[in-house]
DOZA-796578 format. One record per residue (C-alpha): residue number from 1; residue in three letters; x, y, z. Coordinates in nm, 2 decimals. Example, Ala and Ser with C-alpha at 12.3 -4.5 7.8 and 13.67 -1.06 7.14 Angstrom:
DOZA-796578
nr = 1, rest = ALA, px = 1.23, py = -0.45, pz = 0.78
nr = 2, rest = SER, px = 1.37, py = -0.11, pz = 0.71
This chain:
DOZA-796578
nr = 1, rest = UNK, px = 0.00, py = 0.00, pz = 0.00
nr = 2, rest = UNK, px = 0.16, py = 0.32, pz = -0.11
nr = 3, rest = UNK, px = 0.03, py = 0.58, pz = 0.14
nr = 4, rest = UNK, px = 0.19, py = 0.91, pz = 0.23
nr = 5, rest = UNK, px = 0.45, py = 0.86, pz = 0.51
nr = 6, rest = UNK, px = 0.26, py = 1.03, pz = 0.79
nr = 7, rest = UNK, px = -0.06, py = 0.83, pz = 0.72
nr = 8, rest = UNK, px = 0.13, py = 0.51, pz = 0.69
nr = 9, rest = UNK, px = 0.30, py = 0.58, pz = 1.03
nr = 10, rest = UNK, px = -0.03, py = 0.65, pz = 1.20
nr = 11, rest = UNK, px = -0.18, py = 0.33, pz = 1.05
nr = 12, rest = UNK, px = 0.12, py = 0.12, pz = 1.17
nr = 13, rest = UNK, px = 0.11, py = 0.27, pz = 1.52
nr = 14, rest = UNK, px = -0.27, py = 0.21, pz = 1.54
nr = 15, rest = UNK, px = -0.23, py = -0.15, pz = 1.42
nr = 16, rest = UNK, px = 0.05, py = -0.21, pz = 1.67
nr = 17, rest = UNK, px = -0.15, py = -0.07, pz = 1.96
nr = 18, rest = UNK, px = -0.45, py = -0.29, pz = 1.87
nr = 19, rest = UNK, px = -0.23, py = -0.59, pz = 1.84
nr = 20, rest = UNK, px = -0.07, py = -0.52, pz = 2.19
nr = 21, rest = UNK, px = -0.41, py = -0.46, pz = 2.35
nr = 22, rest = UNK, px = -0.56, py = -0.77, pz = 2.18
nr = 23, rest = UNK, px = -0.27, py = -0.98, pz = 2.30
nr = 24, rest = UNK, px = -0.32, py = -0.85, pz = 2.65
nr = 25, rest = UNK, px = -0.69, py = -0.94, pz = 2.62
nr = 26, rest = UNK, px = -0.60, py = -1.29, pz = 2.51
nr = 27, rest = UNK, px = -0.39, py = -1.34, pz = 2.82
nr = 28, rest = UNK, px = -0.58, py = -1.14, pz = 3.08
nr = 29, rest = UNK, px = -0.95, py = -1.20, pz = 3.00
nr = 30, rest = UNK, px = -1.10, py = -1.48, pz = 3.22
nr = 31, rest = UNK, px = -1.38, py = -1.57, pz = 2.98
nr = 32, rest = UNK, px = -1.23, py = -1.81, pz = 2.71
nr = 33, rest = UNK, px = -1.48, py = -1.69, pz = 2.45
nr = 34, rest = UNK, px = -1.36, py = -1.33, pz = 2.50
nr = 35, rest = UNK, px = -1.00, py = -1.44, pz = 2.48
nr = 36, rest = UNK, px = -1.07, py = -1.63, pz = 2.15
nr = 37, rest = UNK, px = -1.24, py = -1.32, pz = 2.00
nr = 38, rest = UNK, px = -0.95, py = -1.11, pz = 2.12
nr = 39, rest = UNK, px = -0.71, py = -1.35, pz = 1.94
nr = 40, rest = UNK, px = -0.92, py = -1.32, pz = 1.63
nr = 41, rest = UNK, px = -0.88, py = -0.94, pz = 1.65
nr = 42, rest = UNK, px = -0.51, py = -0.98, pz = 1.68
nr = 43, rest = UNK, px = -0.48, py = -1.21, pz = 1.38
nr = 44, rest = UNK, px = -0.70, py = -0.97, pz = 1.17
nr = 45, rest = UNK, px = -0.47, py = -0.68, pz = 1.26
nr = 46, rest = UNK, px = -0.16, py = -0.88, pz = 1.17
nr = 47, rest = UNK, px = -0.32, py = -0.95, pz = 0.83
nr = 48, rest = UNK, px = -0.38, py = -0.57, pz = 0.79
nr = 49, rest = UNK, px = -0.02, py = -0.51, pz = 0.90
nr = 50, rest = UNK, px = 0.10, py = -0.73, pz = 0.61
nr = 51, rest = UNK, px = -0.12, py = -0.54, pz = 0.37
nr = 52, rest = UNK, px = 0.04, py = -0.22, pz = 0.48
nr = 53, rest = UNK, px = 0.38, py = -0.38, pz = 0.40
nr = 54, rest = UNK, px = 0.27, py = -0.47, pz = 0.04
nr = 55, rest = UNK, px = 0.27, py = -0.85, pz = 0.12
nr = 56, rest = UNK, px = -0.07, py = -0.93, pz = -0.02
nr = 57, rest = UNK, px = -0.02, py = -1.30, pz = -0.04
nr = 58, rest = UNK, px = 0.10, py = -1.33, pz = 0.32
nr = 59, rest = UNK, px = -0.19, py = -1.12, pz = 0.43
nr = 60, rest = UNK, px = -0.44, py = -1.34, pz = 0.25
nr = 61, rest = UNK, px = -0.28, py = -1.66, pz = 0.39
nr = 62, rest = UNK, px = -0.28, py = -1.51, pz = 0.74
nr = 63, rest = UNK, px = -0.64, py = -1.42, pz = 0.71
nr = 64, rest = UNK, px = -0.76, py = -1.75, pz = 0.56
nr = 65, rest = UNK, px = -0.56, py = -1.99, pz = 0.76
nr = 66, rest = UNK, px = -0.53, py = -1.83, pz = 1.10
nr = 67, rest = UNK, px = -0.85, py = -1.63, pz = 1.13
nr = 68, rest = UNK, px = -1.06, py = -1.85, pz = 0.91
nr = 69, rest = UNK, px = -0.95, py = -2.19, pz = 1.03
nr = 70, rest = UNK, px = -0.74, py = -2.19, pz = 1.35
nr = 71, rest = UNK, px = -0.93, py = -1.92, pz = 1.54
nr = 72, rest = UNK, px = -1.27, py = -2.07, pz = 1.44
nr = 73, rest = UNK, px = -1.14, py = -2.41, pz = 1.56
nr = 74, rest = UNK, px = -1.04, py = -2.26, pz = 1.90
nr = 75, rest = UNK, px = -1.38, py = -2.08, pz = 1.93
nr = 76, rest = UNK, px = -1.57, py = -2.41, pz = 1.86
nr = 77, rest = UNK, px = -1.35, py = -2.60, pz = 2.11
nr = 78, rest = UNK, px = -1.41, py = -2.34, pz = 2.38
nr = 79, rest = UNK, px = -1.78, py = -2.34, pz = 2.31
nr = 80, rest = UNK, px = -1.80, py = -2.71, pz = 2.35
nr = 81, rest = UNK, px = -1.62, py = -2.70, pz = 2.69
nr = 82, rest = UNK, px = -1.84, py = -2.71, pz = 3.00
nr = 83, rest = UNK, px = -1.69, py = -2.41, pz = 3.19
nr = 84, rest = UNK, px = -1.87, py = -2.49, pz = 3.52
nr = 85, rest = UNK, px = -1.68, py = -2.82, pz = 3.56
nr = 86, rest = UNK, px = -1.34, py = -2.66, pz = 3.49
nr = 87, rest = UNK, px = -1.39, py = -2.36, pz = 3.72
nr = 88, rest = UNK, px = -1.40, py = -2.59, pz = 4.03
nr = 89, rest = UNK, px = -1.06, py = -2.73, pz = 3.95
nr = 90, rest = UNK, px = -0.88, py = -2.40, pz = 3.88
nr = 91, rest = UNK, px = -0.54, py = -2.37, pz = 4.04
nr = 92, rest = UNK, px = -0.35, py = -2.04, pz = 4.02
nr = 93, rest = UNK, px = -0.01, py = -2.18, pz = 3.92
nr = 94, rest = UNK, px = 0.08, py = -2.54, pz = 3.83
nr = 95, rest = UNK, px = 0.40, py = -2.72, pz = 3.72
nr = 96, rest = UNK, px = 0.28, py = -2.73, pz = 3.36
nr = 97, rest = UNK, px = 0.24, py = -2.35, pz = 3.37
nr = 98, rest = UNK, px = 0.60, py = -2.31, pz = 3.50
nr = 99, rest = UNK, px = 0.74, py = -2.54, pz = 3.22
nr = 100, rest = UNK, px = 0.53, py = -2.35, pz = 2.96
nr = 101, rest = UNK, px = 0.64, py = -2.01, pz = 3.08
nr = 102, rest = UNK, px = 1.01, py = -2.12, pz = 3.08
nr = 103, rest = UNK, px = 0.98, py = -2.26, pz = 2.73
nr = 104, rest = UNK, px = 0.80, py = -1.94, pz = 2.61
nr = 105, rest = UNK, px = 1.06, py = -1.71, pz = 2.77
nr = 106, rest = UNK, px = 1.34, py = -1.91, pz = 2.61
nr = 107, rest = UNK, px = 1.18, py = -1.90, pz = 2.27
nr = 108, rest = UNK, px = 1.12, py = -1.52, pz = 2.31
nr = 109, rest = UNK, px = 1.48, py = -1.45, pz = 2.40
nr = 110, rest = UNK, px = 1.61, py = -1.67, pz = 2.12
nr = 111, rest = UNK, px = 1.39, py = -1.49, pz = 1.87
nr = 112, rest = UNK, px = 1.51, py = -1.15, pz = 2.01
nr = 113, rest = UNK, px = 1.87, py = -1.26, pz = 1.93
nr = 114, rest = UNK, px = 1.79, py = -1.42, pz = 1.58
nr = 115, rest = UNK, px = 1.56, py = -1.16, pz = 1.43
nr = 116, rest = UNK, px = 1.80, py = -0.86, pz = 1.43
nr = 117, rest = UNK, px = 2.07, py = -1.07, pz = 1.27
nr = 118, rest = UNK, px = 1.85, py = -1.20, pz = 0.98
nr = 119, rest = UNK, px = 1.88, py = -1.03, pz = 0.65
nr = 120, rest = UNK, px = 1.52, py = -0.95, pz = 0.53
nr = 121, rest = UNK, px = 1.63, py = -0.78, pz = 0.21
nr = 122, rest = UNK, px = 1.51, py = -0.96, pz = -0.10
nr = 123, rest = UNK, px = 1.26, py = -1.19, pz = 0.05
nr = 124, rest = UNK, px = 0.96, py = -0.98, pz = -0.07
nr = 125, rest = UNK, px = 0.99, py = -0.76, pz = -0.38
nr = 126, rest = UNK, px = 0.75, py = -0.47, pz = -0.41
nr = 127, rest = UNK, px = 0.66, py = -0.28, pz = -0.71
nr = 128, rest = UNK, px = 0.68, py = 0.10, pz = -0.74
nr = 129, rest = UNK, px = 0.32, py = 0.14, pz = -0.87
nr = 130, rest = UNK, px = 0.00, py = 0.08, pz = -0.68
nr = 131, rest = UNK, px = -0.08, py = -0.23, pz = -0.88
nr = 132, rest = UNK, px = 0.10, py = -0.56, pz = -0.82
nr = 133, rest = UNK, px = 0.15, py = -0.74, pz = -1.15
nr = 134, rest = UNK, px = 0.06, py = -1.11, pz = -1.17
nr = 135, rest = UNK, px = 0.41, py = -1.20, pz = -1.26
nr = 136, rest = UNK, px = 0.55, py = -1.02, pz = -0.95
nr = 137, rest = UNK, px = 0.29, py = -1.20, pz = -0.73
nr = 138, rest = UNK, px = 0.39, py = -1.54, pz = -0.87
nr = 139, rest = UNK, px = 0.76, py = -1.44, pz = -0.82
nr = 140, rest = UNK, px = 0.69, py = -1.35, pz = -0.46
nr = 141, rest = UNK, px = 0.50, py = -1.67, pz = -0.39
nr = 142, rest = UNK, px = 0.79, py = -1.87, pz = -0.55
nr = 143, rest = UNK, px = 1.03, py = -1.68, pz = -0.33
nr = 144, rest = UNK, px = 0.83, py = -1.76, pz = -0.02
nr = 145, rest = UNK, px = 0.81, py = -2.13, pz = -0.12
nr = 146, rest = UNK, px = 1.19, py = -2.14, pz = -0.18
nr = 147, rest = UNK, px = 1.26, py = -1.97, pz = 0.15
nr = 148, rest = UNK, px = 1.02, py = -2.20, pz = 0.34
nr = 149, rest = UNK, px = 1.17, py = -2.51, pz = 0.20
nr = 150, rest = UNK, px = 1.54, py = -2.40, pz = 0.24
nr = 151, rest = UNK, px = 1.62, py = -2.12, pz = 0.48
nr = 152, rest = UNK, px = 1.32, py = -2.13, pz = 0.71
nr = 153, rest = UNK, px = 1.25, py = -2.50, pz = 0.70
nr = 154, rest = UNK, px = 1.30, py = -2.55, pz = 1.08
nr = 155, rest = UNK, px = 1.08, py = -2.26, pz = 1.19
nr = 156, rest = UNK, px = 0.82, py = -2.37, pz = 0.94
nr = 157, rest = UNK, px = 0.82, py = -2.72, pz = 1.09
nr = 158, rest = UNK, px = 0.81, py = -2.59, pz = 1.44
nr = 159, rest = UNK, px = 0.51, py = -2.38, pz = 1.36
nr = 160, rest = UNK, px = 0.33, py = -2.69, pz = 1.23
nr = 161, rest = UNK, px = 0.41, py = -2.88, pz = 1.55
nr = 162, rest = UNK, px = 0.28, py = -2.59, pz = 1.76
nr = 163, rest = UNK, px = -0.04, py = -2.59, pz = 1.55
nr = 164, rest = UNK, px = -0.07, py = -2.97, pz = 1.60
nr = 165, rest = UNK, px = -0.02, py = -2.94, pz = 1.97
nr = 166, rest = UNK, px = -0.29, py = -2.67, pz = 1.99
nr = 167, rest = UNK, px = -0.53, py = -2.89, pz = 1.79
nr = 168, rest = UNK, px = -0.47, py = -3.18, pz = 2.02
nr = 169, rest = UNK, px = -0.52, py = -2.96, pz = 2.32
nr = 170, rest = UNK, px = -0.84, py = -2.82, pz = 2.18
nr = 171, rest = UNK, px = -0.97, py = -3.17, pz = 2.11
nr = 172, rest = UNK, px = -0.87, py = -3.29, pz = 2.46
nr = 173, rest = UNK, px = -1.04, py = -2.99, pz = 2.63
nr = 174, rest = UNK, px = -1.35, py = -3.04, pz = 2.42
nr = 175, rest = UNK, px = -1.38, py = -3.42, pz = 2.50
nr = 176, rest = UNK, px = -1.37, py = -3.35, pz = 2.88
């Protein structure tokens, strides 16, 4: 999206603030339905953020896969749960929470060291005009495929494992 610089900056700041507030809503809201809808808001804003960066294909994939499939699956799993049974067995901090928080903190710090050292130049090509030509879009999709199958193979597989674990967790919670 080729917007004037001040408007683009305002849009980016707005999207970042909505993503941060939505992320806090996912973590801090006690009602699981509200948390799931807050997650949907975060995923939609990330998709809009990709559109502002001229990555139309990634934005469409983000919206279709994460908002259209994963978030709907989470909402269905939460709706099938019987919340009155689970509220009786609620403990503030368990061993699983400690392990999960340590894993998340270690992943966060490893990403904070890896991301600044990564060269992002040349992954996505943008055109100078407002219209993206079909050939450029195909070239961008091919570049994404090449990078996912070579340079970013391990993170891509880790994301698929995380999605598989979340699917198994949602099914387990729904069956109880």
